TIKOL-9503 format. One record per residue (C-alpha): residue number from 1; residue in one letter; z, x, y. Coordinates in pm, whole numbers, plus 32768, in hexadecimal, padded with zeros to 4 digits. Each point is the difference from the previous one (the first is absolute). Layout:
% residues N
<site><seq>NUM</seq><type>A</type><c3>Z</c3><c1>X</c1><c2>Y</c2></site>
...
***
This chain:
% residues 139
<site><seq>1</seq><type>M</type><c3>9355</c3><c1>6784</c1><c2>C9D7</c2></site>
<site><seq>2</seq><type>G</type><c3>7FC0</c3><c1>8117</c1><c2>7ED1</c2></site>
<site><seq>3</seq><type>T</type><c3>7ED7</c3><c1>8007</c1><c2>7F51</c2></site>
<site><seq>4</seq><type>R</type><c3>80B9</c3><c1>7FA2</c1><c2>7EB3</c2></site>
<site><seq>5</seq><type>R</type><c3>80B1</c3><c1>7EBE</c1><c2>8098</c2></site>
<site><seq>6</seq><type>K</type><c3>7EA8</c3><c1>7FA8</c1><c2>806C</c2></site>
<site><seq>7</seq><type>S</type><c3>7F84</c3><c1>803A</c1><c2>7E9E</c2></site>
<site><seq>8</seq><type>R</type><c3>8113</c3><c1>7F10</c1><c2>7F7B</c2></site>
<site><seq>9</seq><type>E</type><c3>7FC8</c3><c1>7EF5</c1><c2>8103</c2></site>
<site><seq>10</seq><type>L</type><c3>7E70</c3><c1>8011</c1><c2>7FBB</c2></site>
<site><seq>11</seq><type>V</type><c3>8050</c3><c1>7FC7</c1><c2>7E7E</c2></site>
<site><seq>12</seq><type>M</type><c3>80CA</c3><c1>7EE6</c1><c2>8045</c2></site>
<site><seq>13</seq><type>Q</type><c3>7F04</c3><c1>7F58</c1><c2>80BD</c2></site>
<site><seq>14</seq><type>M</type><c3>7EFD</c3><c1>8054</c1><c2>7EE9</c2></site>
<site><seq>15</seq><type>L</type><c3>80BB</c3><c1>7F65</c1><c2>7EF0</c2></site>
<site><seq>16</seq><type>F</type><c3>8046</c3><c1>7EC9</c1><c2>80D4</c2></site>
<site><seq>17</seq><type>Q</type><c3>7E90</c3><c1>7FF1</c1><c2>8048</c2></site>
<site><seq>18</seq><type>V</type><c3>7FD8</c3><c1>8014</c1><c2>7E7B</c2></site>
<site><seq>19</seq><type>E</type><c3>80F0</c3><c1>7EE0</c1><c2>7FC2</c2></site>
<site><seq>20</seq><type>M</type><c3>7FB7</c3><c1>7F0C</c1><c2>8131</c2></site>
<site><seq>21</seq><type>G</type><c3>7E7D</c3><c1>8040</c1><c2>7FD5</c2></site>
<site><seq>22</seq><type>K</type><c3>7FE1</c3><c1>800A</c1><c2>7EAC</c2></site>
<site><seq>23</seq><type>Q</type><c3>7F28</c3><c1>811A</c1><c2>8023</c2></site>
<site><seq>24</seq><type>T</type><c3>7FEF</c3><c1>8112</c1><c2>7EFE</c2></site>
<site><seq>25</seq><type>P</type><c3>809E</c3><c1>8155</c1><c2>8059</c2></site>
<site><seq>26</seq><type>D</type><c3>7EAD</c3><c1>8097</c1><c2>801D</c2></site>
<site><seq>27</seq><type>Q</type><c3>7F7A</c3><c1>7EF3</c1><c2>80E0</c2></site>
<site><seq>28</seq><type>V</type><c3>813F</c3><c1>802B</c1><c2>80E5</c2></site>
<site><seq>29</seq><type>R</type><c3>7FCF</c3><c1>8170</c1><c2>7FF9</c2></site>
<site><seq>30</seq><type>K</type><c3>7E9D</c3><c1>7FE2</c1><c2>8082</c2></site>
<site><seq>31</seq><type>T</type><c3>804E</c3><c1>7EFB</c1><c2>8107</c2></site>
<site><seq>32</seq><type>F</type><c3>8144</c3><c1>8079</c1><c2>805A</c2></site>
<site><seq>33</seq><type>W</type><c3>7F86</c3><c1>818C</c1><c2>805E</c2></site>
<site><seq>34</seq><type>A</type><c3>7EC6</c3><c1>7F4E</c1><c2>8096</c2></site>
<site><seq>35</seq><type>E</type><c3>80C8</c3><c1>7F6A</c1><c2>8114</c2></site>
<site><seq>36</seq><type>R</type><c3>80E3</c3><c1>8149</c1><c2>803D</c2></site>
<site><seq>37</seq><type>K</type><c3>7F22</c3><c1>80FF</c1><c2>805E</c2></site>
<site><seq>38</seq><type>D</type><c3>812C</c3><c1>80A8</c1><c2>80ED</c2></site>
<site><seq>39</seq><type>V</type><c3>80D6</c3><c1>805B</c1><c2>7ED6</c2></site>
<site><seq>40</seq><type>D</type><c3>7FED</c3><c1>8166</c1><c2>7FC7</c2></site>
<site><seq>41</seq><type>D</type><c3>7FD7</c3><c1>8095</c1><c2>7E8E</c2></site>
<site><seq>42</seq><type>E</type><c3>8153</c3><c1>8052</c1><c2>7FAE</c2></site>
<site><seq>43</seq><type>T</type><c3>8095</c3><c1>7EB9</c1><c2>8035</c2></site>
<site><seq>44</seq><type>R</type><c3>7EC6</c3><c1>7F62</c1><c2>7F61</c2></site>
<site><seq>45</seq><type>G</type><c3>8039</c3><c1>80C8</c1><c2>7ED4</c2></site>
<site><seq>46</seq><type>F</type><c3>8160</c3><c1>7FD6</c1><c2>7FBB</c2></site>
<site><seq>47</seq><type>A</type><c3>7FE9</c3><c1>7E71</c1><c2>803D</c2></site>
<site><seq>48</seq><type>D</type><c3>7ED7</c3><c1>8018</c1><c2>7F0A</c2></site>
<site><seq>49</seq><type>D</type><c3>80E7</c3><c1>80AA</c1><c2>7F09</c2></site>
<site><seq>50</seq><type>I</type><c3>810A</c3><c1>7F1A</c1><c2>7FF6</c2></site>
<site><seq>51</seq><type>F</type><c3>7F1F</c3><c1>7ED8</c1><c2>8000</c2></site>
<site><seq>52</seq><type>R</type><c3>7F5F</c3><c1>8084</c1><c2>7ED2</c2></site>
<site><seq>53</seq><type>V</type><c3>814E</c3><c1>8033</c1><c2>7F4B</c2></site>
<site><seq>54</seq><type>A</type><c3>8063</c3><c1>7E80</c1><c2>8087</c2></site>
<site><seq>55</seq><type>T</type><c3>7EB9</c3><c1>7F6C</c1><c2>7F70</c2></site>
<site><seq>56</seq><type>E</type><c3>7FDF</c3><c1>80C9</c1><c2>7EB9</c2></site>
<site><seq>57</seq><type>A</type><c3>8166</c3><c1>8001</c1><c2>7F99</c2></site>
<site><seq>58</seq><type>G</type><c3>8041</c3><c1>7F3D</c1><c2>7EC8</c2></site>
<site><seq>59</seq><type>R</type><c3>7E9C</c3><c1>8057</c1><c2>7F77</c2></site>
<site><seq>60</seq><type>A</type><c3>801B</c3><c1>8163</c1><c2>8026</c2></site>
<site><seq>61</seq><type>D</type><c3>813F</c3><c1>8098</c1><c2>7FEC</c2></site>
<site><seq>62</seq><type>G</type><c3>80A8</c3><c1>7ED1</c1><c2>7F36</c2></site>
<site><seq>63</seq><type>A</type><c3>80F6</c3><c1>7FB2</c1><c2>8145</c2></site>
<site><seq>64</seq><type>N</type><c3>7FF8</c3><c1>7EA4</c1><c2>806E</c2></site>
<site><seq>65</seq><type>I</type><c3>805B</c3><c1>7FF3</c1><c2>817E</c2></site>
<site><seq>66</seq><type>D</type><c3>803A</c3><c1>7E94</c1><c2>8022</c2></site>
<site><seq>67</seq><type>A</type><c3>80E2</c3><c1>7FD8</c1><c2>7EC4</c2></site>
<site><seq>68</seq><type>M</type><c3>80BF</c3><c1>8139</c1><c2>808C</c2></site>
<site><seq>69</seq><type>I</type><c3>801F</c3><c1>7F39</c1><c2>8151</c2></site>
<site><seq>70</seq><type>E</type><c3>806E</c3><c1>7EBF</c1><c2>7F2D</c2></site>
<site><seq>71</seq><type>K</type><c3>8100</c3><c1>8094</c1><c2>7F29</c2></site>
<site><seq>72</seq><type>H</type><c3>80B6</c3><c1>80A8</c1><c2>814B</c2></site>
<site><seq>73</seq><type>A</type><c3>7FDE</c3><c1>7ED3</c1><c2>80D8</c2></site>
<site><seq>74</seq><type>A</type><c3>8125</c3><c1>7F41</c1><c2>7F6D</c2></site>
<site><seq>75</seq><type>N</type><c3>7F93</c3><c1>7E7D</c1><c2>7FFB</c2></site>
<site><seq>76</seq><type>W</type><c3>7EB8</c3><c1>802E</c1><c2>80CC</c2></site>
<site><seq>77</seq><type>R</type><c3>7EB8</c3><c1>7FB0</c1><c2>7F43</c2></site>
<site><seq>78</seq><type>L</type><c3>7ED7</c3><c1>80EE</c1><c2>80AB</c2></site>
<site><seq>79</seq><type>E</type><c3>7F3A</c3><c1>7ECA</c1><c2>806F</c2></site>
<site><seq>80</seq><type>R</type><c3>8143</c3><c1>7F74</c1><c2>80D7</c2></site>
<site><seq>81</seq><type>M</type><c3>8015</c3><c1>8144</c1><c2>80D5</c2></site>
<site><seq>82</seq><type>A</type><c3>7F4E</c3><c1>803D</c1><c2>813D</c2></site>
<site><seq>83</seq><type>A</type><c3>7EAD</c3><c1>8081</c1><c2>7FCF</c2></site>
<site><seq>84</seq><type>V</type><c3>803F</c3><c1>811D</c1><c2>80F5</c2></site>
<site><seq>85</seq><type>D</type><c3>815B</c3><c1>804E</c1><c2>7F4C</c2></site>
<site><seq>86</seq><type>R</type><c3>7F60</c3><c1>7FEF</c1><c2>7E9C</c2></site>
<site><seq>87</seq><type>N</type><c3>7ED7</c3><c1>80DE</c1><c2>8077</c2></site>
<site><seq>88</seq><type>L</type><c3>80EB</c3><c1>80EB</c1><c2>808E</c2></site>
<site><seq>89</seq><type>L</type><c3>80D5</c3><c1>8019</c1><c2>7EE1</c2></site>
<site><seq>90</seq><type>R</type><c3>7EBB</c3><c1>805B</c1><c2>7F24</c2></site>
<site><seq>91</seq><type>A</type><c3>7F93</c3><c1>8116</c1><c2>80F2</c2></site>
<site><seq>92</seq><type>A</type><c3>8163</c3><c1>8082</c1><c2>7FF0</c2></site>
<site><seq>93</seq><type>V</type><c3>801C</c3><c1>7FFC</c1><c2>7E6B</c2></site>
<site><seq>94</seq><type>A</type><c3>7E93</c3><c1>808B</c1><c2>7FE5</c2></site>
<site><seq>95</seq><type>E</type><c3>8073</c3><c1>811F</c1><c2>80DB</c2></site>
<site><seq>96</seq><type>M</type><c3>812B</c3><c1>8037</c1><c2>7F4C</c2></site>
<site><seq>97</seq><type>L</type><c3>7F24</c3><c1>8006</c1><c2>7E9F</c2></site>
<site><seq>98</seq><type>G</type><c3>7ED6</c3><c1>80C9</c1><c2>8095</c2></site>
<site><seq>99</seq><type>F</type><c3>80BA</c3><c1>80E9</c1><c2>80EA</c2></site>
<site><seq>100</seq><type>P</type><c3>8143</c3><c1>808C</c1><c2>7F3E</c2></site>
<site><seq>101</seq><type>D</type><c3>802D</c3><c1>8120</c1><c2>80D5</c2></site>
<site><seq>102</seq><type>T</type><c3>803E</c3><c1>7F19</c1><c2>8139</c2></site>
<site><seq>103</seq><type>P</type><c3>817B</c3><c1>7FC7</c1><c2>8005</c2></site>
<site><seq>104</seq><type>R</type><c3>8036</c3><c1>7EA1</c1><c2>7FB4</c2></site>
<site><seq>105</seq><type>P</type><c3>80F6</c3><c1>7FD4</c1><c2>8126</c2></site>
<site><seq>106</seq><type>V</type><c3>7EE5</c3><c1>805E</c1><c2>80F6</c2></site>
<site><seq>107</seq><type>V</type><c3>7F1D</c3><c1>7EDF</c1><c2>7F49</c2></site>
<site><seq>108</seq><type>I</type><c3>80FA</c3><c1>7EF7</c1><c2>8028</c2></site>
<site><seq>109</seq><type>N</type><c3>8049</c3><c1>805C</c1><c2>8169</c2></site>
<site><seq>110</seq><type>E</type><c3>7EA4</c3><c1>8003</c1><c2>8060</c2></site>
<site><seq>111</seq><type>A</type><c3>7FEB</c3><c1>7EA4</c1><c2>7F32</c2></site>
<site><seq>112</seq><type>I</type><c3>812C</c3><c1>7F94</c1><c2>80E4</c2></site>
<site><seq>113</seq><type>E</type><c3>7F4C</c3><c1>8062</c1><c2>8151</c2></site>
<site><seq>114</seq><type>I</type><c3>7ED7</c3><c1>7F53</c1><c2>7F95</c2></site>
<site><seq>115</seq><type>A</type><c3>80BA</c3><c1>7ED5</c1><c2>7FBD</c2></site>
<site><seq>116</seq><type>R</type><c3>80A5</c3><c1>801B</c1><c2>814B</c2></site>
<site><seq>117</seq><type>K</type><c3>7E99</c3><c1>7FEB</c1><c2>8090</c2></site>
<site><seq>118</seq><type>F</type><c3>7F43</c3><c1>7F03</c1><c2>7F3F</c2></site>
<site><seq>119</seq><type>S</type><c3>8114</c3><c1>7F3A</c1><c2>7F6E</c2></site>
<site><seq>120</seq><type>S</type><c3>8115</c3><c1>7F0F</c1><c2>8042</c2></site>
<site><seq>121</seq><type>P</type><c3>816A</c3><c1>80A1</c1><c2>805F</c2></site>
<site><seq>122</seq><type>E</type><c3>8077</c3><c1>7F66</c1><c2>7EA7</c2></site>
<site><seq>123</seq><type>S</type><c3>7F0A</c3><c1>80C6</c1><c2>7F35</c2></site>
<site><seq>124</seq><type>V</type><c3>8078</c3><c1>8147</c1><c2>8047</c2></site>
<site><seq>125</seq><type>N</type><c3>8142</c3><c1>7FD9</c1><c2>7F42</c2></site>
<site><seq>126</seq><type>F</type><c3>7F35</c3><c1>7F53</c1><c2>7EDD</c2></site>
<site><seq>127</seq><type>I</type><c3>7F06</c3><c1>8144</c1><c2>7FF8</c2></site>
<site><seq>128</seq><type>N</type><c3>8106</c3><c1>80E5</c1><c2>8017</c2></site>
<site><seq>129</seq><type>G</type><c3>80B9</c3><c1>7F70</c1><c2>7EE4</c2></site>
<site><seq>130</seq><type>V</type><c3>7EDC</c3><c1>7FBE</c1><c2>7F2B</c2></site>
<site><seq>131</seq><type>L</type><c3>7F7F</c3><c1>8166</c1><c2>802B</c2></site>
<site><seq>132</seq><type>D</type><c3>8154</c3><c1>809E</c1><c2>7FD0</c2></site>
<site><seq>133</seq><type>S</type><c3>8025</c3><c1>7F67</c1><c2>7EAE</c2></site>
<site><seq>134</seq><type>I</type><c3>7EA4</c3><c1>8064</c1><c2>7F9A</c2></site>
<site><seq>135</seq><type>A</type><c3>8042</c3><c1>814D</c1><c2>8069</c2></site>
<site><seq>136</seq><type>R</type><c3>8144</c3><c1>8027</c1><c2>7F42</c2></site>
<site><seq>137</seq><type>D</type><c3>7F62</c3><c1>7F6E</c1><c2>7EC6</c2></site>
<site><seq>138</seq><type>M</type><c3>7EDB</c3><c1>80FC</c1><c2>7FF5</c2></site>
<site><seq>139</seq><type>N</type><c3>8113</c3><c1>812D</c1><c2>8000</c2></site>
***
């Protein structure tokens, strides 16, 4: 598995921990990395960068990731989505916002592959559709 794919998986897990553990991003950052001493600096750095964008968006740059997701997830409220899917979408949108040089199809494909690993088969099409719609709207 590539460094960036691993980073993306870690971001999804960190966002999941923020939400489900009702912890602050700083608390998660501290405990999450303390348990993963084997993660190399490059992987951790990219994960931290995406996590920062995902947890600060809406305050710093005016983008509201959750609102973007809800706008493009026809008839789906965020709280009705599976927690893994919701946080995978947040991570992917954060990467699109924070790393505009990464081609959006790459971000979408990576999210789909992570969904195949961590979510249900039905989630793959859902995540693809939502992210594709967001990417087209960002152009």
